FIPAZA-249811 format. One line per 4 residues: their letters; for each residue z, x, y of C-alpha. Coordinates in steps of 0.2 Angstrom, whole numbers, plus 5000, padded with zeros to 4 digits. Each point is the difference from the previous one (the first is absolute). Layout:
N
a = Z X Y | ...
END
This chain:
270
mgai = 4989 4973 4985 | 4984 5004 5009 | 4987 4993 5011 | 4982 5007 5003
lssp = 4988 5010 4990 | 4996 4994 4983 | 4989 5012 4990 | 4991 4991 4986
svpa = 4999 5015 4989 | 5007 5017 4995 | 4986 5009 5009 | 5002 4990 5016
aqan = 5018 5003 5000 | 4998 5019 4996 | 5016 4998 4989 | 5006 4993 4983
gilg = 5014 4991 5009 | 5009 4997 5016 | 5019 5003 5001 | 5007 4987 5012
igps = 5019 5004 5003 | 5011 4985 5003 | 5018 4994 4999 | 4998 4989 4985
pndy = 5007 5007 4984 | 4988 4989 4990 | 4987 4987 5002 | 5012 4985 4998
gpnq = 4995 4987 5012 | 4990 4985 5004 | 4981 4999 4999 | 4998 5016 4989
yysc = 4999 4994 4981 | 4989 4987 4991 | 5001 4991 4984 | 4983 4999 4991
nggt = 4994 4989 4986 | 4983 5004 4994 | 4989 5003 5015 | 5012 4989 5011
csll = 5013 5009 5011 | 5013 4992 5012 | 5012 5008 5012 | 5018 5001 4994
psgs = 5012 4992 5012 | 5014 5011 5008 | 5015 5002 4988 | 4990 4998 4984
eppq = 4993 5018 4999 | 5000 5008 4983 | 5014 5012 4996 | 4987 5015 4998
vvln = 4997 5002 5018 | 4992 5016 5006 | 5012 5013 5006 | 4998 5010 5015
pvtg = 4994 5017 4993 | 5016 5009 5006 | 5012 4989 4991 | 4988 4999 4985
ihna = 4998 5019 4999 | 5018 5003 4999 | 5005 4985 4989 | 5015 5000 5012
vydq = 5001 4982 5004 | 5006 4996 4983 | 5008 5015 4991 | 5005 5011 5015
tstd = 4991 5015 4993 | 4997 5007 5018 | 5007 4998 5018 | 4984 5003 5008
yngi = 4994 4982 5001 | 5007 4992 5016 | 4985 5003 5010 | 4987 5013 5004
giam = 4996 5013 5014 | 4983 5004 5006 | 4997 5015 5011 | 4982 5003 5006
nsit = 4993 5014 5010 | 4994 4998 5018 | 4982 4998 5004 | 4992 5008 5016
gasq = 4986 4990 5007 | 4992 4983 4995 | 4995 5005 4982 | 5003 5013 4987
aady = 4992 5002 4983 | 5017 4997 4991 | 5018 5000 5003 | 5015 5005 4988
gnlt = 5018 4996 4998 | 5014 4996 4988 | 5006 4985 4991 | 5019 5001 4995
fgig = 5009 4989 4989 | 5017 4995 5006 | 5009 5000 5017 | 5015 5010 5002
tesn = 5003 5002 4981 | 4999 5019 4999 | 5010 5014 5007 | 4986 5011 5007
pgsn = 5001 4999 5019 | 4984 5001 5009 | 4990 4992 4986 | 4990 4984 5003
nnpa = 5014 4991 4989 | 5012 5003 5014 | 4994 4992 5017 | 5002 5010 5016
snvq = 5014 4996 5012 | 4988 4991 5012 | 4994 4988 4987 | 5003 4982 5005
vypg = 5001 4986 4988 | 4992 4983 5003 | 5007 4986 4989 | 4987 4988 4992
iane = 5001 4982 4999 | 5004 4998 4981 | 4993 4982 4997 | 4984 5004 5009
ggvi = 4994 5015 4989 | 5010 5013 5010 | 4990 4999 5016 | 5007 5007 5016
qtqf = 4994 4995 5018 | 4989 5008 5013 | 4999 4996 5018 | 4982 5001 5006
ggvt = 4989 4992 5013 | 5015 4990 5007 | 5004 4992 4983 | 5011 5005 4986
iesy = 4992 4998 4983 | 5004 5004 4982 | 4995 5017 4994 | 5001 5013 4986
mdtg = 4995 5018 4996 | 4987 5002 4986 | 4991 5016 4993 | 4988 4988 4991
tnai = 4991 4995 5016 | 4989 5014 5007 | 5001 4994 5018 | 5012 4992 5012
afnd = 4997 4981 4999 | 5005 4989 5015 | 4993 4987 5011 | 4994 5005 5018
skit = 4986 4989 5008 | 4998 5013 5013 | 4993 5013 4988 | 4981 4998 4995
ecps = 4997 4997 4982 | 4986 5009 4990 | 4985 4990 4996 | 5002 4990 4983
gspp = 4997 5012 4986 | 4998 5016 5010 | 5009 5010 4994 | 5003 4990 4983
dgpw = 5016 4994 4993 | 5007 4994 5018 | 5003 4992 5011 | 5003 5016 5011
ycpa = 5003 5004 5019 | 4986 5009 5009 | 5005 5003 5018 | 4988 5009 5011
spvs = 5013 5013 5003 | 5017 5003 4991 | 5013 4988 5005 | 5019 5005 5002
esav = 5012 4987 4993 | 5019 4999 4999 | 5012 4990 4990 | 5018 4999 4996
negg = 5008 4997 4983 | 5016 4991 4997 | 5011 4996 4985 | 4999 4982 4992
adtp = 5016 4995 5010 | 4992 5006 5016 | 5010 5017 5000 | 4998 5014 5000
vspa = 4985 5002 5012 | 4989 5015 4998 | 4993 5011 5014 | 4982 4996 5004
vnft = 4987 5004 4986 | 4985 5006 5009 | 4983 5000 4991 | 4981 5001 5004
vgna = 4987 4988 4994 | 4983 5008 4998 | 4982 4994 4996 | 4999 4997 4981
eqli = 4981 5002 5000 | 5002 5018 5006 | 5016 5003 4990 | 4994 4995 4983
qngv = 4989 5014 4993 | 4996 5007 4983 | 5013 5013 4995 | 5013 4996 5014
yalp = 5014 4989 4993 | 5015 5004 5011 | 4998 4989 5016 | 5015 4998 5011
elag = 4991 4989 5012 | 4992 4988 4988 | 5006 4982 5004 | 4994 4982 4998
pfgt = 5006 4982 5002 | 5012 4992 4988 | 4994 4983 5002 | 5011 4984 5000
pagf = 5006 4995 4982 | 5008 4983 4998 | 5017 4999 5008 | 4997 5016 5011
pdgl = 4991 4994 5016 | 5002 5018 5008 | 4996 5008 4983 | 5010 5015 4994
fdwg = 5001 5018 5005 | 4996 5011 4986 | 5005 5018 5003 | 4987 5008 4988
lpff = 4997 5018 4995 | 4997 5006 5018 | 5018 4997 5004 | 5006 5011 4986
ygrs = 4990 5016 5006 | 5013 5012 5007 | 5015 4990 4995 | 5013 4999 4986
vyvg = 5002 4981 4996 | 5012 4993 4988 | 4999 4983 4991 | 5016 4992 4993
fapl = 4998 4988 4986 | 5006 4982 5001 | 5012 4993 4987 | 4994 4993 4984
asgk = 5000 4981 4996 | 5016 5004 4990 | 5009 5006 5015 | 4999 5018 4996
efpa = 4999 5010 5016 | 4993 5018 5003 | 5012 5008 5013 | 4993 5015 5009
lins = 5010 5014 5009 | 4993 5005 5017 | 5010 5011 5011 | 5016 4996 4992
ktyd = 4998 4982 5001 | 4995 4988 4986 | 4986 4987 5002 | 4995 4986 4989
gpff = 4981 4997 4999 | 4988 4994 5004 | 4997 5011 5015 | 4988 5012 5008
ay = 5006 5016 5008 | 4992 5015 5010
END
């Protein structure tokens, strides 16, 4: 999952790859595989994907989906350091394999007592819902998007191509926003998530890559007249976020123990 910022080259991206964390245990799903004959390729319909689907790196690293060589494959935990101000040269954190699978209290493998689980909608890619601007829209949390992507016509957009790889928001002064997350079944409802939208032209500078105020419009893809709400990397700064994997097509589930209660994926938690 992802929205804005497509960098056409490794130098432009300033990275060899982007790790987008999501609740799918593999890439099995519609509109993701092609059949090619010579120079002609056609999209495979849903249900006819090849058996060699690409695994989520966590399940692939441990080979645990098939031979049970590890228990740390039911999801991941991401703990990022806080950022003071509108920008920072870099930010650091920890990516932990498994949720509640180890006996070391206080580690990122064992969520704190105040962590709340938000169940995802399994047949819609594990999305949750966000109340924003008087409407409830589907949403997700994604480290692979370097900004918070959402639609708000009241915020001024940057001129086309400035800065590149947009679209971005460029308000004259920082804008305070607030949204509320909820599980796919409308419960539980989170406390308000407050965030700030800054001016992308001023934020994006050489040598500065941690930008908690970076945001841009999501757009309106087919079937989503209000767009979606993409809680990109700025949401993760200063938080511990957990992603529980959805079941495989075979029905195999990935239960996770959080505060003495077992949850089946897909879910997001923080």
